[in-house]
N, C-alpha and C positions, 0 to 999 in steps of 0.2 A: 773767289769761290763763295757761293751762297751757303749760308748756314742752314742746317736742317732745323725745322720747327718740330719740337718733340713735346707731346703732352704727357704729363705724369699725373696719375691719380694719387690721392692722399690716403684714404682709409683702405687698409689691406695691402698697400704698396709701400708707402713710406711711414705711415703711422699705424702701429698695431693696436687699433681701437678695440677689437673684439676681446682680447684678454682683459683690458681695462673695464669694459662693460661687464664682464663676468665678475671681476673683482668687486666693483661697486655694487652690483646686484646682490652678491652674497654677503656683503657688508650689511645691507639692509634686510636681507632675507637669509640668514645663516642656516635655517632649517630646510631650505629648498635644495633640490638637486638640479644641477644644470648639466646637460650633455657636454662632454669634453669637446673642445673646438675641433680637434683633429677628426671627429666623427660628424661634423657638420657637412652636409652634402648639398645644401641649397643656400642661396644668398639671403633668403628669408630666415631670420634667426628665431622667429616666434615659436617654432616647434621645439626648440631646445631649452625653453624656459617654462616653468610651471604656470606662469601668468599669461602665456600665449601672446596674442597681439598687443596686450597691454605693455609688453616690453618696449614698444616704440614710444609710448608716452613717458615711461620711466627713463628711457635713453635720451630722447630728443627734446623733452620738455622739462621734466621734474629734476633731472640730474645731469643735464647736458654739460654744464661747466665743470662739474666734478669728474666727468668721464673724459671730455675732450682735452682740457688744458694740461693736466699733469702727465699725459702719455709722452714718453721719450720716443724720439724717432727710432725706427727699426735700425738695428746695428748695420752700419755702413751706408745708411740712407743719405746722410749729409754729404759724405765724401762722393757718393754716387752722383748726386745732383751737381756738386762742384766740378767733377770730371766732365759730366755732360755739357755743362755751361762753357767749358773751355772752347768748344768748337761748334756749339749748337745754341739755338734759342730754346729755352726750357719754359714751358707754360704749365702751370699747375691747373689741372682740369678736374674739378670736383663736383660731385652731385650730392648736395646736402638737402635735408628734408624741409628746412625753413630758414628764414633770414637770420635767426639767432645762431643756428649752428654754422651758417656761412660766416658770420662774424667771429665765432669761436675758432673756426678753422683758419681764418686769416690771422687772428691773434696768435694761434699756435705756430704758424709759419714764422711770424716775427720773433716770438719767444725763443724758438729753436734755431733762429738765424738761417732759415732755409731760403737761400737766394733763388730768385726766379726772374723771368722776363714777363711776368703777368700772371693773374689768376682769373680763370674762367669758371664761373658757376653755371653748370648746365644740367638741366633735367634730362635732356637728350644729348649725349656726348657726340652724336653725329654732327652737331653744329661746329665742333672743333675742326678747323681747316689747317692741316699741317702735314708733316711727312709720316710721323709715327705717333701712336698713342699707347701707353702702357697702363693697363687697368686689370683689376681682379674680378670684375663683375661681367659675367657672360652677357647679360642684357646690354650693358654699356658697350661691350666689344661688338655685339651684333648690330647695335645702332650705328656705330662707326663704319662697320663693314657695309651695311646697307646704304649709308650715305656716300660711301666711297670718298670720304673726306680725309682719310689717313690710313696707314697700315695699322690694324689693331694687333697688339701683342699682349698675350695673357700673362700676368704675373701669377704663378702657380699658388693656389690655395686649395684647401680641402673642398670648398664650396663651388669651385669652378671646373670640376673634372669633366663636365659636359661640353666644354669648349673644344672644338675640333681644329681650330686654327693654330697659328704660331703661339708658342709658349716658352717662357723662360722660368728658371727655377731660382735664380739669384741675380743680383745686380751685375756681377762680372759677365754673365752671359749676354746681357743687353749691351755691354760696352764693347764686345768683340766685333 
């Protein structure tokens, strides 16, 4: 029996990066107000921070290691990946903004002992060729849908409520 090839996104699916971003931001800017994550309705986080688009430099350049590495995997994420790997090939499919954050993501996977059958860094996740891909970004899911390279499944987050396709709310639903 052929194993299914399943792509799993990192940020927003198995690594809760957004709460860590807010935590580090407020550490350096305690006087600022950040919109609570549950009110974020777009994948672009800049409207939720007083510094606007400068949040990306803060996140991906100036404080990347402090944001990326200490984050613990989402509750149940490691067990989820382990269960998937019993009968499937699991590829980590991540879209990072630069080489440094790609390296930090790979280091994070190692630190947290997240076993996988490979890591694909893709600016367009439509290049992933497999059976299923689980992601939290509407744009990434649309790229996969357009490429017809896998079945895109949305991992529910406040910022992806515009996705009209398949959606899950927890890891257990994906395993069924």
